[in-house]
C-alpha positions in Angstrom: -39.7 29.3 52.7 -38.6 29.2 49.1 -40.7 27.5 46.5 -39.5 25.1 43.8 -39.2 26.9 40.5 -41.7 25.5 37.9 -40.8 26.3 34.3 -43.7 26.5 31.9 -43.8 23.3 29.9 -43.8 25.1 26.5 -40.7 27.1 27.5 -38.5 24.0 28.2 -35.9 24.1 25.5 -34.5 20.7 24.5 -31.1 20.8 22.7 -29.3 17.9 21.1 -25.7 17.2 22.1 -23.2 14.8 20.6 -20.4 13.2 22.6 -17.4 11.2 21.2 -16.7 8.4 23.6 -13.3 7.5 22.0 -10.6 7.3 24.6 -12.9 8.7 27.3 -13.1 7.3 30.8 -16.4 5.4 31.3 -17.3 6.9 34.7 -16.5 10.5 33.9 -18.3 10.3 30.6 -21.4 8.7 32.2 -21.7 11.3 34.9 -21.4 14.2 32.5 -24.0 12.6 30.2 -26.4 12.0 33.2 -26.1 15.7 34.3 -27.1 16.9 30.8 -29.9 14.3 30.5 -31.3 15.5 33.9 -30.9 19.2 33.0 -28.7 20.0 36.0 -26.5 22.2 33.8 -29.4 24.6 33.2 -30.7 27.4 35.4 -34.2 26.1 34.9 -33.5 22.7 36.6 -36.4 21.3 38.5 -36.0 18.1 40.4 -39.3 16.5 39.5 -39.5 17.6 35.9 -37.7 16.6 32.7 -35.8 19.7 31.8 -32.8 17.9 30.2 -31.4 17.6 26.7 -30.9 14.8 24.3 -27.5 13.2 24.2 -26.0 11.2 21.3 -22.9 9.1 22.1 -20.8 7.9 19.2 -17.8 5.5 19.1 -19.1 3.6 22.2 -16.8 0.7 21.3 -13.7 2.9 22.0 -14.7 3.9 25.6 -11.9 3.3 28.1 -11.6 2.1 31.7 -8.7 2.3 34.1 -6.7 -0.3 35.9 -7.7 -4.0 35.5 -11.4 -3.3 34.9 -11.2 -4.5 31.4 -10.8 -8.1 32.6 -12.3 -7.8 36.2 -15.4 -5.6 35.8 -18.5 -7.8 35.5 -21.8 -7.2 33.9 -24.7 -9.3 35.2 -28.1 -9.9 33.7 -30.8 -12.3 34.7 -33.4 -14.1 32.5 -35.9 -14.2 35.3 -35.7 -18.0 35.5 -34.2 -19.9 38.4 -30.4 -20.0 37.9 -30.7 -17.6 35.0 -27.9 -15.3 36.0 -25.4 -14.6 33.2 -22.1 -12.7 33.8 -19.8 -11.2 31.3 -16.5 -9.2 31.6 -16.1 -5.7 30.3 -13.9 -6.8 27.4 -16.4 -9.5 26.3 -19.4 -7.2 26.5 -17.5 -4.4 24.6 -16.8 -6.9 21.8 -20.4 -8.0 21.7 -22.6 -5.0 22.5 -20.5 -1.9 23.2 -23.6 0.4 23.4 -24.8 -1.5 26.5 -21.7 -0.5 28.6 -22.4 3.3 28.3 -26.2 2.8 28.6 -25.9 0.8 31.9 -23.4 3.3 33.4 -25.6 6.3 32.6 -28.8 4.5 33.7 -27.3 3.8 37.1 -26.7 7.6 37.6 -30.3 8.6 36.8 -33.2 8.5 39.3 -34.8 5.0 39.8 -38.3 6.4 39.1 -40.7 7.0 36.2 -38.8 10.2 35.6 -35.5 8.4 35.4 -36.9 6.0 32.8 -38.3 8.9 30.8 -34.9 10.6 30.9 -33.1 7.5 29.8 -35.1 7.5 26.5 -33.3 10.7 25.6 -29.9 8.9 25.4 -28.9 7.5 22.0 -25.7 5.4 21.9 -24.0 4.1 18.7 -21.0 1.9 18.5 -19.5 3.6 15.4 -18.9 7.1 14.3 -22.2 7.6 12.4 -25.7 8.3 13.7 -29.1 9.0 12.2 -29.7 12.3 14.1 -28.0 14.7 11.7 -31.3 16.6 11.1 -31.4 17.6 14.8 -28.1 19.5 14.3 -26.4 18.3 17.5 -23.8 20.5 19.2 -20.6 19.0 20.4 -20.6 18.5 24.2 -17.1 19.0 25.5 -16.1 16.7 28.4 -13.1 17.9 30.3 -10.3 15.4 30.9 -7.9 15.6 33.8 -4.4 16.4 32.4 -1.8 13.8 33.2 -4.3 11.1 34.0 -3.0 7.6 33.1 -5.1 4.5 32.3 
């Protein structure tokens, strides 16, 4: 029986990556980000530990969706009060709080546990092109796009 590899806590290396969301597909972008946050791209991946990296997403307002999702995809939130459900289309939410779109997409791809909530804190999303994490010297994370894909 093989044992789960346990990396020593002090040997876990956390890098910072930056992703430009301009003209990227939402789902493909979110799944790549979730993989890096979780640490699945590293040989030291351990399912029950936080071995992932930090991810900074810029230009969140320019993220793209295919088909009619711009007008048909709905985002729901609930105030917790009876009848407190509020719905909003992708286009309206993108105009109001563009960061939330990427945050929700990535959050849905992370584990629904304490570990998942801890991983989510390592995601930093910004609507514009500037961010306050220059001191961490983030590396550019390349996300491959499928050639000839239309939106």
